[in-house]
Every structure is written in structure tokens, then in C-alpha cells.
N, C-alpha and C positions, 0 to 999 in steps of 0.2 A: 120186576126187581123188588125184593123184600128189604125192609129195614131191619137192622139188628143193633143191639147195644154194644158199645165199645167194651173191649176186655178191660177188666180192672188191673191197675198196675200191680206188679208183684212186689209189694212193700211189706216187710214183716210187721206184724201187729205188735203193740206194746207188750202183750203177754208173752209172745215168743221171745222178745228181747229180754224180758225179765227172767224168763225161764233159763235162758242160756247164761245170763249173769249169775243167777242163783246156782246153776250147775257148776260153773267155774269156781264160785266161792266155796261150794261144797267140796270140790276136789282139793282146794287149798287147805281147807279145814281137815279133811281126811288125811292128807299128807302130814299135816302138823300133828294130828292125833296119833298117827301111826309112827311118827318119829323118824323122819328121814335122816336125822342126825345120829340115829342109832344109839340113843341113850339106853342104859340098862333098864329093863322092865321095872325093877324095884324103884329106881329113881323117878321114872315117869309116874308110877303109882303114888309116890310121896308128893310129887309136885301137884298132882290132881287132888290129893287129899288136902294139901295146904290151901289150894284155891277154894275148895269146898268150905273149909273152916273160915277163911277170910270172907267168903260170900255170906256165910251165916252170921258172922259178927257184924258185917255191914248191914245186913237186913235187920238184925236185932237193934242196932244203934239207930237206924232210920225209923223204926217203929217207936222207940223210946223218945226220940227227939222231935 
């Protein structure tokens, strides 16, 4: 009779769990970006532009202060 190593338990590694969490988060972000609420394209573009302007202002203020 020969000896053998016991099989490793099938437990997902941390990376696999993180990958599935990141994938789920990406799906949510994609849905939000694509606009499931069906806003007009022009309105979405305006909102994104406003966010960009606010982000630049905040960045400028953080560098100044």
C-alpha cells in the first residue's frame, strides 16, 4: 500500500473572491454609466462635464491649501 497526500479543500482563494467582487462592482458602474434610467445623452454629458469641473476645482484647492 502506498501513501498519498490528502486532497486540498476546494476553498476559493482571496484573489478569486476579490476578482468576483470587482467584477460585480464593474457591472454596477457600467450600468450607472450607461444610464439605466435613460437620461438623454446630452444631459449625461453635462453631468459628466460638471463632475470633471468640480474634480479639477477640488484638486486645485487641495494643492493651494
